[in-house]
N, C-alpha and C positions, 0 to 999 in steps of 0.2 A: 359345325366347327369343332376341331379336335381340341384336346386339352392344351396342346402346345400352341395352337393358334389362338385359343382363348387367353392364355397367359400373356402372349405377345400383345393382344388387343387390350388387355388390362393395363399393361405398361404404357401403351400408347395413350389410352384414355386418361390415366393419371397425369401424364406429362402435359397433355393437351388442356385438361381442366385446370391444372395449376397455372399454365401460361395464360389462359383466358381470365382466370380469377385475378392474376397479377395485373392484367390490363384493366380490369374492371375496378377492383378495390384499391389498388395501390396507385396506378397511373391515372385512374378516373377517365380512361379512354377505351370503352368497350368496343370490340371489333366484330362481335356476333350478337345476335338477338338473345333475349332471356330464354325464349323457347328453345333455340338451338343449344344453349348452355344446359338447360334442363334435360334435354334429350340425351346429351352426352353423359350427364350425371346419372340419369336413370339407367343407361346402358351399363355404366360402371357398377351401380348398385346391384343390378341383376347378375352380373358376373360374380361379384363378391358373395351374393346370396347363394349362388350355385356352388361356389367354392369358398366357404368361410375360412378355410385354412390358408387362403391367400391374402386375407386381410392383414394389413400392416398399420402400425400407428401413424405413419405419415400419409396414409391415403386421404384424399379429399373428403371421403365419406365419414371420417372418424373425428370430425371437428367437435361434435357435441357428445360428451360421454355421460356417465351415470352420476348420480348423487354421491357426495362424499359422506361417509359415516365417521363420526368421532372427531370431526374437525380437521384442520390442516396440519400436516407433518412439518417438522423443522428441517431446514437444509442449510449447510454451511457453504458460502461462496468460495470459489477458488481464490479469488482476491477480494479484499474488502470493497464494498461499494461506499465510497467516501461521500460526505456531504460537501457542499460548496460554501465558501465564505461569501458574504453579501456586501455589496457597496450600494450607495443610494444617490450618489451625485458624481459629477465629472471630476471633481478634485480627488475623490477617493479612487477613481479609476486611474488617474495620473500617479497617485501614490503606489498603486499596484504595479504599474509599469516601471516605476523607479526601482521597486524592490526586485522585480524580475531581472532588470538590467544589471543591478548591483550583484545579484546572486550568480549571474552568468558572466561576471567579470567584464561587464561592458559590452558583451557580444549582443548584437541586435537580434531581437526575436521577431518572428512573424506571428500575427494573431488571427485565429479563426473566430468569427462571431456568429452565434446561432441563436435563434429565438428559444427562450426557455418555456417549454410547454407546461401548462399547469395541470399536471396529471399525477400519476403514480409510477415511481421508478421500479422497473422489474429487470430480472436477469434471465435470459433464455439460453439454455444449454443444448448444444448440438453435438452429436457423435456421428462421425462419418456422414455428415450432411443431413441426418435425421433429427428433428426436434424431439427431445426426450424429456425435458423438464422446464417448467417456468416457475420462478421464485420471486417473491416480493423482496424489496430491499431490507425490510426488518430493521435491525439495529446496525446494519452495515456489514456485519459479519455473518449473522444467522438470519435467514428469512423464512417465509412460509411457502410450502410447495403448493402452487395454485395451477398446476399443469393443465388440468381438465378445463379450467376457465380460460387460460391463455389460448388453448386450441380453438376456442370459438371465435377468436379475433381474426378476421379475414385478411388483414394486412400482415399477419405473422405467417411466414412460409413454414409449412410442415416438413419440407425437404429442400435442400440447397444443393445445386450441382457444383462440382469442382470445389467443394468445401474442404477445409483442413480436417484432420482426424478428430480434433476436439476444439470447440469454440464456445465461449460465453459472449453472447450479444446483449448489450444493455441499451435500454431506452425508456420511453415514457408511454404508458397506457393512458389514453385520454378519451373523453366523450365529446364528439363534435357538437357544436352549438345546436344544430337542428335536432340531433338525437336527444340532447339534454332538454330542449324546450318541449319536444313531443312526450318525453318520459314524464316531465313534471305535469304536463296537461293531463296525462292519463292518471297520474297519482292523485291529482285533485279530484278527478271524476270518481276515483275509487276511494275517496275520503281518506287518503293517506297524506302525511306531511311531505310537501315537495322538498327536493334536495336544495340546499342553499346555493350551490355552485357546481359547475361541471366536474371539478376535482373530487368533491364529496360523492358525487354520483358515480364517478369512475371507481373510486375506492370501494364504495358499497357494492357495486356490481361485481368487482373482482373477488370479493370475499363471500359470494353466495356459495352455499354448499351444493346447490343444484345448478349445473352448467347450462341447463336449458334457460334459466332465468338470465344468466350472463349473456347467452347468445342473443336474447331478445333486446339487449341494451345497446347494440350496435357500437361497441367500443372500437377504437383504432389504436395503432401503435406507430411511433416514430423511433427509429434506431439511431443512436449517435455515438456509441462507444463499444469497446470489447473489454472483457475481463481476462480470465485465463484462456490461453490458446496454445495449441500445439501445431507447429508446421505452418505458421502464417507470418510472413515478414512484411511489415508495413512501417514506413518511415515517418508518417505525419498524419495529423488529424484530417487534413484535406484528402489525402490518399485513402484513409480509412473510410470516410464518407462515400467516396466513389466506389470502393470495394463493397461496401454494404449495399449500394444501389445495384451493383453487378450481381449480388446475391439475391436481388429482388426484394430487399427490404424497403419499406417506406421511409425515406429520408427527407427531412424537412428541406424544401428547396431554398428557403430564405436564410442562406448563410453566405459569408463573404470573408476574404482574406485581406489583411492590411499589414503594412510594414511599420506602422507607427500608431500610437494611441490616439492621435488627433483624428485619423481616419476612422478608427473604431468608434470614437465618440460621435462623430458626424453621422455615421451609419446608424448608431443606436437611436439618435434623435429623429431619424426619418420614420421611426416606428412610434413616436409619441402619439400620433393620431392614427396612423395606418394600422396599428394593431387592432383597432376597434372593428375593422372590416374583415378580419380573418375568420375562417369557419371553425376555429377552435380558440380556447382561452389561453392566453399567455400572460405571465406575470413578470417578464423581464427578458434579459439577454444574457447569454453565457459567453464569456471571453476566455479562450484557451490558447496557450502557446502552441503553435502549429507543430513544431518539430518534436517527435517522440524522444530523440536523443536529448534535447534540451529539457523536456519534461522530466526525464530520468535524473538529470543533473540537479534540477530544482527540487525534486522529491516531494514529500508530504509531511504534514504534521501528524499528530495522532488521529485527527478527525478529517482534515481537509487537505487537498492538494495545494502546493504553492504555485502551480502553473495554470490555475484556472480561478475565475471569480464570476459571481453572478451579480449582474447589475439589475436591481429590482425597480420596476416601474412604481412610482408612488401611487397608491390608490387615490383616484380623484374623488374628493369628497366636496360636499357643499352644505351650507347652512340654509335652513328654510323653516317656515312655520307650519305647524299642523293646524289647518283651518277647520278641519272636522274629521270625524271618523264615520264612514258610511258602510253600509252592509249590502252585500249582493247575495242572491240565492242561486245555488246550483241546481241541477236537475234532480239531485237526490234530496233536496231540501236543506242542505247545509248552509248556514249563514256564515259568510266570510267577511271579516272586517278589513277595511283598507283606509290608509291615511290620505285624506285630501290635502294636498300641499300647496303652498304658495309657489307658483311656477318658478323653477330654477334650472339653469343650464348645467348639465352634468354629462361628461363623457360623450360629448357630441350631440346630445339630444336635450329637449326640454322635458323635464320631469314634473308631473303634476300629481302623481299618485304612486303609492307604494303599498304593497300588500302587508298586512299585519297578521296573517295566518289564522289566529284564533285568540280567544280571551286570555289564555295563559301567557301567550307571547307578549301581549300588551301589558299585562300585569308585571311580568318578569323584567321588562325593559322600562317600566314605569312611564309609559307614553300617555300624555294627557292632551286633550284638545286645547290649543293655544300655546303648546310648548314650542320652543325653539329646538330643532333637532339637527343632528348630523346625518346625512344620507350618503350612500355610495351605491355603486352597481356591483352586486355580488357576481364575481367572475366576469366583470365588465358587461354584464347582461341584464340582470334583474334589479330594479331599484329596491333598496332596502333601507330601513331606518337602523343606523348603527347604534345610536344612543340619544337620549334626550339630554338637555342641559338644564338641570334643576336650578342651578345658580342664577339663571336668567328669568326665573318665574316671577310674576308680579302679584300672584295671589288670585288672579282671575281665571287661571287654568282649571279645567274640569276633568276629573278622572272619568274613564269610560266604563260603562256597565252594559253588559249584554241585555237587550230588552227581554221582558217576560213574554211578550207576544210578537208574532211575526210582523215585520213592518209592511208586508204586502197585503196579507189577508186578515191579520188580527188574531189568528189562532195561537194557542199556547206554543211556546218553544220548549225543547227539552234537551238536556245534556246527560247522556247515559253514563253510568259509572265506568271509569276506565277509559273514557273517550275525551278527546280535546274538542271535538266538534259539537256545536249546538245546532239543532235542526228544527224546522217547522214540522208540526205534527199533522198538518192538513194535507192529505194527498192531492186535493183539488186546489191547492194554493195557485192563484193565477201566475205568480212569478215563477214558481216551479214548473207549471205546465208550459209556460213560454220557453223555458230552457229545454224541457223535454222535447217539445215540438221542433225547436231549432236544431237539436241534435238529430232527430228523426229525419228531417228533410235535408240534412247536410250532404255534401258531395260524396263522402265516403260511405254514407248510409243510403237512404232511398234516392238521393240526388234529385230532389224536386226543385228545379231552377225557377226562381221567381217568387218563392214564398219566403220572404225575408223576415227579419225580426219585427219590423214595424207592422207588417201585414199580420203576422201571427198574433201580435199583441191586440190588434183591432178585433180579430176573430175571437180571441179569448174574452175580451171585454164585452163583445156582443153576444157571448155565450153560444157561439156557433161551433166552437171546438171544446169538447170535454175530454176527449181521448184522441190519440193519433188516428184511430179508425175513422173519426169524423172528417178527416181530410178528404177521404174518398167519397164523401157525401155532399161536398160543397157544390153549389150550383152557380151557373153563370150570373144569375140575378144577385146572389149574395156577394159575389166578388165585385160586381159593378157598384155595389153599395159601399165599398171600402174606399178610403182616401188613397189616391194615387193609382187607381185602376180605371182603365178605359176598355173599350170593346176589344181591342187587339191584345192587350196585356192579360185580360181575363181569359180570353180564348187560349193564349199561349200557356198560361198556368194550368188550365184544365187539361191540356194536352200533356204537359209535363207530369201531372198527377197520374194520368192514365198510363203513361209510359213507365212510371215507377212501379206499377203493379208487377212488372215482369223482370225486376232487377235480380230476383232470386233469393234463395234462403240465406246465403252467406251475408249479404248486405242487410237483410231484414233482422237477423240475429244481432248484428252490431247496432242497427237503428233502434231496437227495442230498449237499449240502455241497460241490459243485464249486467249487473256488477261484475267487473273483471273481464268481461267479454269484449275485447277489441276487434278490429277488423280482421286480424289474422286468426284469432281464435274462432270467430264466426265462420271464416272460410274453411277451417279445419273441421269444425263440427258439421257444416253443411256437406262437405265432401264425404265425410265418414258415414253420416246417417241418411243423407239423401232427401229427407223430408222432415217437416216439423212434427208430424205424427210419430215418426220413428224416434226422433229425439225425445219427445215428451214421454214416450213409453220406456225409454232406456233407464236401466238401473245405474246407480252411482259407480259400480265397478266397471261398467261398460265404458263410461266416460274416462275414468282414471286410467284405464288400460290403453287409451290413446296416447302415443308417445309425447305429443306436444301439449297435452291437457293435464295440468296438475290438479291436486285435490281442491285447491281454493276455487278454481274456475268450475270444476265439476260440481262441487257442492252448491255454488251460486246458481248454476244453470238448473240443477234439479229443484232447488228451492223455488226459483222463479216459476218454473213450469208446473209446479204443483200448487201454486197459489191460485185459488178460484178466480179472482179478478183478472189475473193475467191470462188464464185459459179463456175467459170470456172475451178479452181483448183480441186474442189470436183468432177466436171463432169469428168475431166481428170483421177482422181484416179479411179472412177467407170469404165471408159472405159478400164482401164488397169487391171481390175479384183479385185480391193480392195473392200472387203465386207463393205457396209455402213449400216449394220443393227446390232442390238444387238442379243444376243443369242436367238435362236428361240425355242419355246416350241411347242410340238406336240398339234395340235388342236383337240378338241373333235368333233366339227362340226362347221358350219359357220352360226349358227342362229343369231349371233350378228355382222355379217360381215358389215362393213361400219358404224356401230354405234359409235358415240363419246359420252361417258356416264359420267355423274357426279353423285356420291353418296352423299346424304346429309341427315342429321338427324341421329337419333339413330336407328341402325338396330337391330332387336330383334330376327330374325330367323337365322342369321348367322353373323360371324364377317366381318368387312369391308374388310380385306385382302382376306378372302374366297370369298366374292362377287366380288372383283376385279379379282381374279384368274379365277372365273367362266366366267366372261365377256371376258377376254383376251383369254382364251382357247377356246372360241367360235367365235373368230375373231374380237371382239370389242376392243375399246381403251378407257381406263379410264383417265380422266383428273381431276384436282383439282378445276378448275374455270369454271363457266358457261359463255360461249361466244356465238357468233353467229354461231360458228361451232358445238356447242353442239346439238346432235340430240335426246338425251334421258336423263331425270333426274329420278333417283330412289329415292323416298322420304320415309325416315323412320319417326319415331316420332320426333316432334319438329324440322322441317327441317331448319328453319331460312332464312337468306338472299339469299342463293343460290336458294331456292324454289321461293322466290318472284321475283328474277331476271329472272328465267326460265319462270314464268308466264307472265312477262312483254314482253319477247321476243317471246312468243307463242311456246316455246319448249314443246315437248311431255313429259308429266310427268306421271309416274306410281307409285303405292305403292309398298312396299316391298313384300306384299302378291302376287301382280300381277307379280312381278319379279320372285318370287319362282315358280309360275305356269308356267311362260315362260320357266324357266329352265327345269321343269318337262316335258314340251312338246318337248323339244329338247335341 
């Protein structure tokens, strides 16, 4: 392929990937398989690696950038990002309508009503169709430049066709409910404080100095307004929303136009209950005068527009009693308190329990057993205790104290300096073991169907399970001795256990419960190192050199694999037939057998991925960093610091041309 043909193919790939990404992330209607998408993306990556001078900021490959040093820079908006005034009932909406009609000298307005997304307002700047900057609202006049983090949001287009020369697009960054729940589940496993609601989670994610962390948070964006623009004539909010859709922005579909406030109010109340089924959090509705000409006539106050208002849904709260405070143990031994409540109906469900996080949370809110409390759902999702009502105490209420010993095994508990968590000190605590086993056999881990919580508890109580390796020593007779097991169910479980031996290294790494190693990190590590043996021998610098693996994950993995008891566990799993390698590819030959190779510089004869595949399919191993274990460095043009380090270590270095000749010989 000539350079001209390659440049044309690059253009086609970018347009195609943008289109399929729009269908997948914005419309939620994918038309190709993930594999087909990945192959297109890889082809684009290979072209850009061969011609890095062709890489532009709006390429689909440029969504995740580098860490920001020194914090976020300030940026002044073309036009102020105004706040909205709030109303809380129908009468206040009618007052708003009366003021609008009065200021329009009796002229009848149309109103557009949109759901108010509970997220973080941002301003996106486009020049000649290319996304160049993303900024928080800030104080309305000056915000913070969070461009690198905005790029990671898949529903934000990096390029817009037929766009005006300059355009500010405004909208809300939010975290979908499913992503919020998954993030909080992971944070609890990592012994981190969960986010209170999706808005806090979205705000925290957008202010990460490392865009890779933001990218993992699965944020989304709804567009609903424009700021400063050049060369774009639009007459109404309804027309603007359609234009934003045409530009392939994600625009909330739940909007409607009304000619009177009665219709607006009726529409708002259709969401009194319906909002609880949405895949994102909403805290109200926004009512806007549709005509931009009328908006201009109505104008703004210093802080808010006179042509728009936010109707805030009242947070549904309920009174109930704290019947008790119970403790649960996670797989890391952390004791988490929860309020056992007198059942009460709240936001469409019956609530019997609310997390209390930790001892400090209970003390700060002064929550006692027997208290009358006010509860609500944080972000309409998670039940939380808002406050206790001390004035209603009778004197029989009892303050909560964290026990001195574990409620499961009786071992001492400890709270380390600087930590909010209290944990059991017994690594063999039955409750902790049950949680560890439940995680190990779960669907995303070893996927052992039929080994549920009740069965695990029986096996632990009968001392048949002391570590996860013991799962692979269970016998037919032992299973028949458990409550709920018959001949067929025991045989099915043994088959599931046997099948799980071959799920591969990626799932095993996740199943082991290494702190901070989720399913994605497990897959990345497995693909990079290929075997548990190679991973266990890796130095910290080798792990941190992997693009998606940060220092926190790397340090945790190294510490885990250097712990003698964990090495013994891995050895036991291997002895019982568990595969400790990643998926194997058929080798072409063994001409690179034993070589630990680092590629550096610009490769001109082939793409970097193609070179890595060529080495690995000939028995070699590619790593990202030059260490004492590196046996070969292949240097392309402008090789940089890796080349210098290889020279200082005396590592064998060859050129890309010599590498190509090596491949031709075998």
